[in-house]
N, C-alpha and C positions, 0 to 999 in steps of 0.2 A: 504494500500500500504506500502511495506517495505521501510524504510528510507535508503538512500544510505550510510549514516554514519554507520548504523548498519551492513550493508553488508560489508563495508570496515573493520570495527573492527573485524567482524567474520572471514573474509578472512585473516587478519593479524594474529589473534590468531591461526587459523588453520595452516597457513604456518610455524609459529615458532614451533608448536608442531610436525608437520610433518618433519621439518628440524632436530629435535632432533632424530627422528626415523632414518632418512637417515644417520646422522652422526654416529649412533651406528654401522653401517655397513662399514663406510668409512675407507679405508686403513687397512682392516682386511684380513688376509690370507685365511680365510675360505669362502670368498665371491664367490659364483658360478655364472657364467655368461651363459645365454642361448641366442640363436639367434632366433629372431622372423621371421615370413614369409617374412617381408620386409628387412631382413638381418640386422636390427638394434638390439643392445643388450638389454637385460632386466635382472634384478636381483631381488632377494628377497626383496631388499630395495625398488625398484620401487613398487612392489606389496604391501608390508606392509604399505608404506606411502600412497598409493592411497586408500587402504582399510580403513585406519584411516580417511582420508579426506572425503571419501564418507559417512562414519558413522557419522562423526562430523557434516557435513552439513545437513544430513537428520534429525538428532536430533534437530538442531536449526531451520531448515526450512523444515518441512516434506512435504510441498506442492511444493517445488522447484525441478526442474529437475537437474540431475547431468550427466555430460559426462566426462569420464576419458580415458586417453590413453590406459591403460592396461585392464580395465574391461568394457569399452563401456558405454552405456547410460541407465539411469533409468529415465523415463519420469515423469514429475510432472504436476500438474494442474495449477501452477502459470505461469506467463510470464517470470519468472526468471529461468535461467539455469546456474549452476556452471560448469565451464570447467577447468579440472584439468590435470596438467602434473607433476607427483610427482618428477621426476628427468629429467630436460631438460639438455642435455649434459651427457648422461649416459656413453659415451665413455671416456670422461674425468674422470668421477666418478670412473669407474672400473680401470683406470690406476693411481689412486691416485692423480689426478690433481684437485685442488679445484674450477675450473671454471664451476661449475654446479649449477643449481638452482631449487627450487620448485616453480611452477607457478600456480597461481589461478586467474581465471577471473570470473566475474559475468556478464552474458549476459542478456540484456532485449530484449526479442524476439519481443516486440512491435516496437522497433526502430531498430532492427537488428544490435545491436552494444553492446560492453562491456561498462558497467557503472562503473566497478571496475577492476583494475588489480594489482596484487601483484607478485613480484618475490623476493624470499628469497634465499640468498646464504649462507647456514649454515656454510660452511667451511671457508668463508671469513668474516663472521659476518657483512654482508651487506644486506640491504633490500631496495628495491625501490618499491614505490606504488603510485597509482593514483586513483582518482574517477572522473567521468565525470563532468567537470565544477569546480572541487575542487582543481586542481593543482596536481603536481607530487612532491614526497618527497623521499629523500635519507637519510636513517638513521635519520629521524626526521627533517631534514632541507630541505627547498624548493630546488628543482632540476630544472635546466634549461639546454637546449642544448647550445652548444658553439656559439660564435658570429663570427666564421671563415667565411669569405666571398669569399675567393679565393680557388679554388681546389688545387692550388699549396701548400697551407698551411694545407690541410686536411689530417687527418689520416683515412685510409680506412680499414675496417674489413670484414672478411668473415669466415665461419666456416671451410670449407675444399676446397682448390683450385681444387682438383680433381673433385668435384661435380659441379664446374662451367664449366668445359670443355664440349663442345658439346651442351651447352645451350645458349639461347640468352644473358645470362649474360657474356659470354666469351669476346665479343667485348667491352662491357662496362668496364670490369675489365682491359683489355689490355690498354684502353685509360687512365683509372685512374692510372694504374701503371706507365705510361709514364708521368703523369701530377702531381700526388698528392705528398704529403710530404713523406709518406711511407705507406706500406700495412702490416697488421698483421692478423694472424688467431686466434684472441681472439674471438671465435665464440659462436654459440648457443645463449642462452638468455643473456649471459654475454656481448656479443658484443652490443646488443640492449640497455642494461643498460648503457654501456659506452657512447652511443649516448645521451641518456636521461640525463645523468649527466655531459655532456660537456667535456668528456675525449677523445672523438673521434667524427668524423663528418659524416661518411657514413658507413652503414652496408649493405652488400649484402647477401641475403638468398634465393637461387633459389629453395629450396625444403622445403616446410612447410606443416603443418597440422593445423587444426583449434585450437587444444590445444597448438600449438606453437605460434600462432598469437594473440589469444584472450586477453591474459594478457599484451602483449607487446604494442599493438596498443594504448590503453589509456595512458600508461606510457610515450611513446615517444611524443604523441600529447599533453598531458597535460604539458609536459616539454617545449612546444613551437616548437616541431619538426614536421616532416612530415613522414607519412607512405603511401606507394603506391606500386602497383605491376607493372609488365612490360607493362600493358595496361593503366597505369596512374590512376588506381582505388584505392581509399582508402576504404578498406573493410577488415573485419576480416575473410571473407569467400573467401580466396585466397590460392593458393598453392605456392606462392612465395612472397617475401617482400623486399622492400628497405626502410630502415629507415635512415633519415638524418636530419641535422639541416635545419632551414627554408631558410637560405641564399643560400644553394647549391641545393635546390629542382629543380629550373628551369633549371639549368645547366644539371642535371641528366635527367630530362624529355625531354630536347632537344635531348639528346643522345639516348633515347629509343623511340623517335619519337612520344611523346605525350606531349601536353600542356594543358591537361584537368585540371580543378581545383581539388585540393585535399582538402577534408574536414578535418579540424583539429581543435583542441581546443587550446586556449591560455589563 
């Protein structure tokens, strides 16, 4: 059985090396942007970084599966599957904004959960990582969600206000805007990292994929926070996600009509 520390060390090494690849394209005039079928952007940097990550993982763990946003899945014979998002926040990346990250998760399919999560922000020189039961770390020091207990003191984040309109998140956001300290769109993976490191309290993400959630879930939970969807479920297999500190979880769950227990690590 592969040791979780070995998985984490490999994920960190891979993320730093992929980050260097991504940075070689960042803020360059020659960067071409294509539009995928889901209308999201993709660049040569996304593809080059994911190709590197896939090759890196398969060399270290040839029996492990790999799932990437750009190139799909290569199945393995092990229970472990690496889930890769080479650039989360590609829209920020292509506009020269540094709030993008390379995300790597290691899923243990026996427990249907991530045992490792790494998010590396190469342009910010920040990295947040976690392993299941091993805590969350931010640039080498232990990370914790904030201790804010009142929504009136909470900082609320989201990726794009336009993507909230017409979804069940709209009513929740309206109530938060009327109640919270302030709202900002420091979104994508950076928003969730701000929750895990205690710099904001609530992150709303109404449109997610597996490669968006897989690394973030252990990071937020190991920092003492909560992750759940609009049904109150804590799962990496969801298409929407709310991340928050522990003290505000019940308030939010009351608003979305669920008081189900949320599985989390502390």
